[in-house]
RODOMAR-894113 format. One record per residue: residue in three letters; residue number from 1; x, y, z of N, C-alpha, C, O in turn. Coordinates in pm, 1 decimal. Example, Ala and Ser with C-alpha at 12.3 -4.5 7.8 and 13.67 -1.06 7.14 Angstrom:
2
  mipa  kolmar    n.east   n.north      n.up   ca.east  ca.north     ca.up    c.east   c.north      c.up    o.east   o.north      o.up
   ala       1    1319.0    -569.0     780.0    1230.0    -450.0     780.0    1320.0    -330.0     780.0    1423.6    -331.9     846.5
   ser       2    1285.0    -225.0     708.0    1367.0    -106.0     714.0    1290.0       3.0     787.0    1340.9     113.8     803.9
//
This chain:
63
  mipa  kolmar    n.east   n.north      n.up   ca.east  ca.north     ca.up    c.east   c.north      c.up    o.east   o.north      o.up
   met       1    6765.7  -17210.3    2173.7    6829.4  -17079.7    2177.9    6729.6  -16976.9    2124.9    6661.4  -17000.4    2025.1
   ser       2    6722.4  -16865.8    2191.5    6629.0  -16761.9    2149.4    6689.1  -16676.8    2037.7    6809.9  -16678.5    2014.0
   val       3    6604.1  -16604.4    1971.8    6647.0  -16515.3    1864.0    6743.6  -16410.6    1917.5    6846.9  -16384.3    1856.0
   leu       4    6711.0  -16351.0    2031.2    6798.0  -16247.5    2087.7    6935.0  -16303.1    2123.7    7036.3  -16235.4    2106.1
   met       5    6938.5  -16426.6    2174.3    7067.9  -16488.0    2206.4    7148.7  -16511.4    2079.3    7269.6  -16488.1    2077.3
   ala       6    7082.5  -16557.2    1973.4    7151.5  -16581.8    1846.8    7206.1  -16452.2    1789.1    7320.3  -16447.9    1743.5
   ile       7    7125.9  -16347.2    1790.7    7170.1  -16218.0    1737.9    7287.1  -16164.3    1818.9    7376.9  -16100.9    1763.5
   ser       8    7287.1  -16189.1    1949.0    7396.8  -16140.3    2032.9    7528.6  -16209.6    2000.0    7635.0  -16157.8    2033.9
   leu       9    7523.8  -16325.4    1934.6    7645.5  -16396.9    1895.6    7709.5  -16340.0    1769.3    7824.0  -16373.4    1738.5
   ser      10    7638.9  -16255.8    1696.3    7691.5  -16202.3    1571.5    7822.5  -16128.7    1596.2    7829.9  -16038.5    1679.6
   gly      11    7924.3  -16168.3    1523.4    8055.9  -16107.3    1536.3    8144.0  -16172.2    1641.2    8263.2  -16142.4    1648.1
   gln      12    8087.9  -16260.4    1723.4    8164.7  -16327.8    1827.8    8235.9  -16449.8    1769.3    8182.4  -16516.5    1680.7
   pro      13    8355.5  -16478.9    1818.6    8427.1  -16596.5    1767.6    8368.8  -16726.2    1822.6    8335.6  -16735.4    1940.8
   leu      14    8357.0  -16824.6    1737.1    8316.2  -16959.1    1775.0    8429.2  -17048.8    1729.1    8446.2  -17068.7    1608.8
   pro      15    8507.9  -17104.1    1822.4    8635.8  -17169.5    1797.2    8715.0  -17113.0    1679.1    8743.5  -17183.2    1582.1
   gly      16    8750.0  -16983.9    1689.7    8838.9  -16923.2    1592.3    8772.2  -16854.3    1474.2    8840.0  -16783.7    1399.7
   gln      17    8643.3  -16871.9    1454.5    8573.3  -16809.5    1342.7    8463.9  -16717.9    1395.4    8389.3  -16755.0    1486.0
   ala      18    8454.7  -16600.2    1339.5    8348.9  -16507.3    1379.9    8214.3  -16557.5    1328.2    8204.4  -16606.2    1215.6
   val      19    8111.9  -16545.3    1410.9    7976.6  -16587.1    1375.3    7905.0  -16468.8    1311.5    7912.7  -16357.0    1362.3
   met      20    7835.8  -16492.5    1200.8    7756.9  -16389.0    1135.3    7610.8  -16430.0    1143.6    7572.3  -16533.5    1089.3
   val      21    7529.4  -16350.1    1210.5    7386.3  -16377.7    1223.2    7312.0  -16273.0    1142.3    7327.4  -16153.1    1165.7
   lys      22    7231.6  -16318.1    1047.4    7157.1  -16226.5     961.1    7008.0  -16245.3     984.8    6963.0  -16356.1    1013.8
   pro      23    6931.3  -16137.7     972.7    6786.0  -16151.2     986.6    6729.1  -16239.0     875.7    6779.8  -16241.1     763.6
   ser      24    6625.2  -16309.7     908.8    6558.1  -16396.5     812.1    6485.2  -16313.5     707.0    6433.8  -16205.3     735.4
   glu      25    6482.0  -16365.4     587.8    6401.9  -16304.7     482.2    6283.9  -16395.8     450.1    6229.0  -16391.4     340.0
   ala      26    6245.1  -16479.1     548.0    6138.6  -16576.8     526.1    6007.4  -16511.3     487.5    5938.1  -16558.9     397.5
   glu      27    5972.5  -16401.6     555.2    5845.7  -16336.1     524.3    5844.6  -16284.0     381.0    5745.6  -16298.5     309.3
   lys      28    5955.9  -16223.1     340.3    5966.3  -16171.9     203.6    5959.5  -16287.0     103.3    5890.8  -16277.5       1.7
   asn      29    6030.6  -16394.9     132.3    6030.2  -16509.9      42.3    5893.0  -16575.6      36.2    5849.2  -16617.5     -70.9
   leu      30    5824.5  -16585.0     150.8    5691.0  -16643.5     153.6    5593.1  -16558.6      73.8    5510.3  -16611.7      -0.2
   ala      31    5602.4  -16426.6      88.7    5514.7  -16336.9      13.3    5537.5  -16353.7    -136.4    5442.0  -16357.9    -214.0
   gln      32    5663.4  -16363.3    -176.9    5694.7  -16382.2    -318.7    5644.4  -16517.6    -366.7    5593.2  -16528.1    -478.1
   ala      33    5658.1  -16621.0    -284.9    5610.2  -16754.3    -322.7    5458.9  -16754.1    -338.4    5405.4  -16819.8    -427.7
   asn      34    5389.7  -16680.6    -251.8    5244.0  -16671.5    -261.7    5201.5  -16602.4    -390.1    5102.0  -16640.4    -451.8
   val      35    5276.8  -16501.2    -430.1    5245.0  -16429.0    -553.4    5265.3  -16520.2    -673.9    5180.1  -16525.6    -762.6
   thr      36    5376.6  -16591.3    -677.5    5407.6  -16675.0    -793.6    5324.9  -16802.6    -798.3    5303.6  -16857.7    -906.3
   ser      37    5276.9  -16851.8    -681.2    5198.6  -16975.6    -681.1    5049.0  -16949.1    -676.1    4970.1  -17043.1    -665.9
   gly      38    5009.4  -16825.6    -682.9    4868.0  -16792.7    -680.5    4806.9  -16793.3    -542.2    4685.2  -16806.1    -528.7
   gly      39    4888.8  -16779.7    -438.7    4838.0  -16768.4    -302.4    4840.2  -16896.2    -222.4    4802.4  -16894.1    -105.3
   ala      40    4882.3  -17007.1    -279.0    4886.4  -17133.4    -205.1    5018.5  -17144.9    -131.4    5119.1  -17186.8    -188.7
   ala      41    5018.0  -17107.6      -4.1    5140.0  -17112.8      75.8    5165.5  -17254.8     122.4    5072.6  -17327.2     158.2
   ser      42    5291.0  -17293.7     121.9    5325.0  -17426.3     171.7    5356.7  -17418.2     320.0    5411.9  -17318.6     366.7
   gly      43    5322.3  -17521.3     393.0    5351.2  -17527.2     535.5    5469.4  -17618.6     561.5    5470.9  -17690.7     661.3
   gly      44    5568.6  -17616.8     473.2    5682.2  -17706.8     483.0    5771.6  -17679.6     602.6    5754.1  -17581.7     675.2
   ala      45    5865.9  -17767.1     620.7    5960.2  -17756.5     731.7    6050.1  -17635.5     714.6    6077.8  -17592.0     602.8
   arg      46    6094.8  -17582.5     826.0    6189.2  -17470.9     822.8    6329.8  -17526.6     830.9    6355.3  -17624.0     901.7
   lys      47    6420.2  -17464.6     758.3    6558.2  -17511.3     754.3    6651.9  -17398.2     791.1    6622.5  -17280.7     768.8
   leu      48    6763.5  -17435.3     847.2    6868.4  -17340.1     880.4    6997.1  -17392.2     819.9    7039.6  -17503.6     850.3
   tyr      49    7059.4  -17312.5     734.4    7187.0  -17350.5     675.1    7299.0  -17288.0     755.4    7299.5  -17167.4     779.7
   val      50    7393.1  -17369.9     796.2    7511.3  -17322.6     867.5    7631.0  -17372.7     788.6    7651.1  -17493.5     776.1
   gly      51    7710.8  -17280.5     735.1    7822.3  -17321.1     651.8    7952.4  -17254.7     689.9    7957.0  -17168.2     777.3
   asn      52    8058.0  -17296.6     623.0    8193.0  -17243.3     641.9    8241.4  -17256.3     785.2    8305.4  -17165.6     838.6
   leu      53    8210.6  -17369.3     847.1    8255.1  -17394.0     983.7    8382.2  -17477.1     981.8    8407.9  -17551.6     887.2
   his      54    8460.4  -17463.8    1086.0    8580.3  -17545.5    1101.9    8538.5  -17691.4    1114.5    8433.2  -17721.0    1170.8
   ser      55    8618.1  -17780.3    1063.9    8582.5  -17922.6    1064.7    8573.9  -17981.2    1205.6    8515.6  -18088.0    1224.0
   asn      56    8630.7  -17913.2    1305.1    8625.4  -17963.2    1442.7    8499.8  -17920.5    1517.7    8479.0  -17964.7    1630.7
   ile      57    8415.9  -17836.7    1459.0    8292.2  -17792.1    1524.3    8194.1  -17908.8    1524.5    8171.3  -17971.8    1421.2
   thr      58    8136.8  -17936.8    1640.4    8041.7  -18047.1    1651.6    7898.0  -17995.6    1648.1    7872.6  -17876.5    1666.3
   glu      59    7805.6  -18086.8    1624.7    7664.2  -18050.9    1623.9    7621.6  -17998.6    1761.4    7541.5  -17905.5    1770.5
   asp      60    7674.6  -18058.0    1867.0    7641.1  -18011.8    2002.6    7686.4  -17868.1    2026.2    7618.0  -17793.0    2095.8
   gln      61    7799.6  -17828.4    1970.0    7846.8  -17690.8    1985.6    7753.8  -17592.3    1915.1    7740.4  -17477.9    1958.6
   leu      62    7690.5  -17635.1    1808.4    7598.5  -17547.8    1736.2    7464.6  -17534.7    1806.6    7395.7  -17434.1    1790.2
   arg      63    7427.3  -17633.7    1883.7    7299.0  -17629.9    1954.2    7312.1  -17536.1    2068.4    7216.4  -17516.1    2143.2
//
């Protein structure tokens, strides 16, 4: 799914619950991490947290 498609879902219902899509603060967080760690940026995995979903929502529906 593209970024534009995800943003277009903001406010739309997904089986009864409105979807909220927020811009990433990754760049801000990475800059702060570089400052506090002395410039050594980590190349770790990216994660996406999806919470407060109805128990009937499946992983396939989120993809």
